[in-house]
N, C-alpha and C positions, 0 to 999 in steps of 0.2 A: 702249672704253675703262674700263681697270683700276681698282677703286674701293678705296680704304683703308675697312679695315672700320672702321664708326663706334665713337669711345670709348665710347660708350654704351650698345654692343652687352650683351648677358646677361651674366653671367660664368657662371652655374649654365644650363647648356639641360635642358631634361628630357626623357627619354626617353620618347613615347608609347608606352601600352599598346597592346595590341590592340582591336579593339573589333568585337563578332562582327557580321556580315552587313558588313564592308568588305576590300576589297583594293584595293591599290594599284599603278600601277606606272608609273614615269618613262622619256623617254624622249629619244635626241638625234635631232633630224631633221634642223639644217641651215635652220631656217625665216627664222631669223639669225646665231643665236651660232653660233659654231664650237668643239666642242671641250665641248662641255656640254648637261645635259639639258634641253629646250623643250617638252616634255607632257606632260601627265599625264593617267592613266586613270583614277580611282577605281570599281572595281563594287561594286554596294548589293545589298543583299539582297532577292527579292521579299519586298513588302508597306511598302517602305519610303515614310515617307513626308517630307514638304518643305518648307521656308516661306523668303523671301527678301526680300532688301530692297537696290533698285536703284537706278542713278543718276539723278538727276532734271533732269541734262542734259535739253536739246531737241535734241541732237545725240547720242542714244545709237548706240551701237555694235551689228551685226549678232548677235552675241552675245545682248547685252542684250536687244532686241526678243524674240528668240528664248526666252530665259529668263522675260520676263513671259508670255509667252504659255501655255507649260508649266507653270509653278506656281498656273495657273486649277486645273487637275485637281489636284494636291498629289500626286503619285507619282513616284518616279524609278526608275533602277534603273541610272543611268550617270552620271557628271562627265569631261568631257572639257574639259583645258585648256591654253592653247599661251600661250607667250612669245614676246616678240619682234615681233609683229604684232598691234594691236590689231581689225584686222578693224572700222575704222570709219570712217565718211564715206567706203564703199566701193560704194556702189548697188546694184547689181541684184548687180552683182560677189561684194559680202559676201553676202546674200541665199543667193544659189546656194551659197554657200561652206557656209553653217551649216547648212544645206539635204542637201548631198552630206555633212557630218561625218556628221549626224544618222541620216542611212540608212543609213550604214555602221556605225555603232556599234550602234544596232538590231539592223542585220543580224548583226554579229558576237556581242552578249550577250542576244541573243533575246528583245526588248521593244518596246516601240512609240517610236517616234522623240518622242512630246510625253514618254515618261519619262527624254529623256537630256537632260540642261543640258550647257550648254557656257558657254563665257569665253577672252578674249583679253587680251592687253595687250600695250603695245608701241608701235612711231610709227604715227601715225593718215594714213589717207590713201592706202596702199600695199595692192593685193590682196593676198588670202591665198591662195594656191595651197594647197584641199584635199588633193591628194596625200602631199605628206609623212604628214600626219596619218593619212589613210585608208589608208596602204602600211604604217603602225608599228604601226596596231590588234591584228593577230595577235598579232603579237610581246606587244604589250602583258599583253592579255587572256591569255594564257600564262604572264606573268612576274608577273602579278599576284601580291603576297604582305601579307599579315596586317599586317607587321613594318618597311614603307616608308615610315614616315612622314617620316623628315629627309629622304630623297630626293623624296618629294612637295614639301615645302618648298623646297628647292633650285630643282626644275624650273622652280616658279613665277616666278621673283625675273625683273626686269628692272635697274634699277639699284641694285636694293637690294647694303649690303652681307654682310648676314648673312640666315640663313633663320628666320623667324615661327614657334615653335609653342606653344602652351599645352594645360595638359591637367586636369582637374579629375573630381574621385567625388563622387557622393552615394549615398544610402541610399533608397531606395525600398520601406516593407515590409520593411524587413530586410536586403532587396537591393543590393547597389552597382552604380550602372550610371555609365556613363564619359561623359565628355564629352572630344573631342580635337576642338583647333583649328588652322590654318595659316592664314599669310597670306600678303600681298606688298602694299607700299606704299613709295612713298620721297621722289616726289616727283610734281607736281598733288594735293598732296591738300589735299580742302578739303571738308566736307559742300557736297552731298550724294554719296559718301560723300567718295571719294578718288581715285587712279588708285590703287584698291586692291580685288584680290582677298581677300575670306574664306570658307573653304568651313569647315564647321563639324558635325559629327558623333559621332551618340550614339547607345548601343544602347537609350535608353528608347523605350517604346513612348507615342507619342501621336498625335493625329489632324491633318490638317494645319491645320486651322484655331486650334486654341491653340497649336498649335507656331508658326504665325504672330505669332499674339497676344506670344509671349514674345519671339521674334526681334524683333520691334519694337521693344515696350518696354527690350530689354538693347541694343539700336544707338544708341539716341537717347544716353545719357549717356556712348558711350564710344567710338563712331567718328564718331558727330556733334558729336563735343566735340574733336575733333583739329584740324590743321590746320600744314600745311607750309607753303604757298606762295601759300594762299589761290584756286586755280585748282580747279574743280571738273572729273573725267575723265569721258569716254563711257562709258568701261565700270566704271564701280564696282557689286562685286555680292559682296552676302554672301546665301552658302546656308548652310542648316541641313537637314541630312538624319537622320533618327528612324528606326532599321534595323528598331525593335520587336521586336529579339531576346533583350531583356532585360527588366526590370521595369516594369509601365504606369505612368505619372504620371494617378493617379485622383484623392485627396483635394486641398484646399485646403491641406493644410499640406503634399504632397509635391510639387504645383505650386509651393509658396515656396521651399520648397527646389532644387528644379530651377531654377525662376529665377536663382535667388542664385548656384548652380554658373555656368548660362551666364553671368549677367552678370559674375560673374569671370574667364572666359574671354574673354571680347568685352575686358572692359577690360585684362587683359593684352595683348592681340591688338596693341589699339589703342594703349597707351604705345608698342610693339616696334617701332610703325611711325612716331610723331612719333619715337623716339631713334632712326630710321633717315632719319631727314630728308637731303635729300641735301647734303651737307656740314657735317651737324651737329655743333656740337661740346658743347652744351649745350640739355641739357630744363628747357622754363620750364611750371611751373606759374602759371597763373593763376585766382584765387579771387575770386570778387566776391559782395559781401553789399549789402544795402540798396539794391536797386533797386527798379524800382516794379512788379516781376512775374519772375517766373524769365526766362520769354522774355526778356526787358529785358537783365534780366542775363547771359544767354545772348549774346545780339548785342553785349554791351560787353565783354564778355571776348574774343569772337571778333575783335574790332575792336581791341584791343591786341594779340592774338596774328598777326594780320594786317600789323601796321603795321610797314613797311620800317625805319622808324625805330628803331621799339622793339627790334626783332631784332637789325638792325647792331650799336646800343647795347651791347646785350648779347653780343654776337659779341665786340666790343672791350674787353668787362668794364667798362665804361662805367656808373655808377648813373645815368644821365639821367632823371630823373622826370618831368622836364618833358615829357616826349614820352608817358609814361602819360599825362598830363592830358590833351594832345592829341587822345589817343586815345579817350578816355572823352570828351571834347569833341565830336565825330567821329560820334560812335556813331549819332547823331540820337534816344537814349533819353533819358528826363529825367533829368535828374541837377542836385544844389545845389552850386553852384560852392564854398560857405564851409563846406560841410558834408562836403567831400570827403576822404577820407582814405586816404594810400596808402603801404600797407608794401612793404619789400625786405626779404627774409632774415628778416621777425617786425621789423624797424625800423621806426621810424615816421619819415617822411621829409617827409611834407606834409599839413598837416590846417589848418585855417579861411583857406584861401584864399591858404596861402603855404607856404615851407618851416618845418619846424616846428625850431620854438625850439633845441631839443636836436640834431640831427641836424648828426651830423657824417662827411664821407662815408669817412673815414678806417674810420669803426667799420665800414662795409658792404664795405668791399672781399674782406676774406676770404671772404664771400659770392659777391661778383660774381667769384670766380675760382674756385668751385665747377664740378661740373659738372651740379646740380641749380639752378636759379633757381626762387626763392618771389616772386608778384607778389599782394599782397590789393591791392583796389581797397574801400574802403566808401562807397556813393554817395551815401548820407544820404540817401533818398525814401520806398522802404519794407522792405519784407523779404524783395524776390527775390534768389535766389539760382541761381548756377552757376560749377562749375570747368573748365577750360579747357587744355588742352595744346599748346604748340608746341615749336618749336626755333627755337634762333637761325641767322640768314643770315651765311653766311660766301662768300668769294670762292669758295670749292670749289665753291657753287650754280652760278655762274657758269659755271665750267671744265666740269662735267658736262654742264649744258645748252644748252652754246653747241657741244659737239661731238656732240651727243643722237643724232644721223643719221650723222655721221661715224667 
């Protein structure tokens, strides 16, 4: 099914610079899609360290299990990704496929199988034949280049309507290191994390354990704060590779600077995923303050963000603030009804247990017709706060998912 490019797609797409120690190559293998690339191979220099955050689904895909085991060693030499088939809920056949692919990549690259990381996205429950991937490896290996970032991002797409890329630079000891990221994600998006694949690369030199700490800290306020439909995937994978070909992250100040740049890349990619929600017309930012704790604020925000009634009201440009009140109340978190304050587009719409006496719906309509919708809710309990993002729910979401396998 052809997908119209999201109206929220970035207007200015950065050209990702080369990163020492990383080369990439896409291939069209026909796993599911015709006339498009669907496999990505990333080659990483010796000494590359790796960190990862994976789905918390109790029915993880075979590639997720493979990555979980490989992450324990903290070293990487290759990443192989396919789109169109998730290799999830495929039993022993799925395990056999990841083993076959790892063996073939390791032989091609000249590394151990544990240094090969894998990810798959697409239909659940259909066996993935390893042959198309394995047969493509020699050509992928030979054609890998340092400047194929845009093609790499396109190769991992499923129902995405645009490729997602982000980049940042940071000074370490007077030297500049680069962080590049590519992502896919459009539907089945909810922590932890989304049907979301994210691959981040840097030339910074940093050991696996501190790298993992930095990635976990970056994922929580970004990828774990977006939702499209409330559904957690079997395949969510975020991997961060550090080739060590550039400056080392040593001092606390350098760690802080690197973390800031990594956070920016993660948030950029996360918002692009939310903007590409299947059928999305509007990006919705929800800020919660006054909750009992930050954790409570996050839960309240996600409850609002996942409410079909809130999301469809916004799709219809209906400032139905009563649905926001409903969502706050059903979150299960402590709230004081008569202290609750709700703003939409900065305009106070409800306070003191009722509609604000100065609120006029006509004042808010220009905001509701825009692409970026802002919702604020002060819960009136404590000092907890959180910001989450989602998109509206349109009929195209049904169109896309009703025909996903056909």
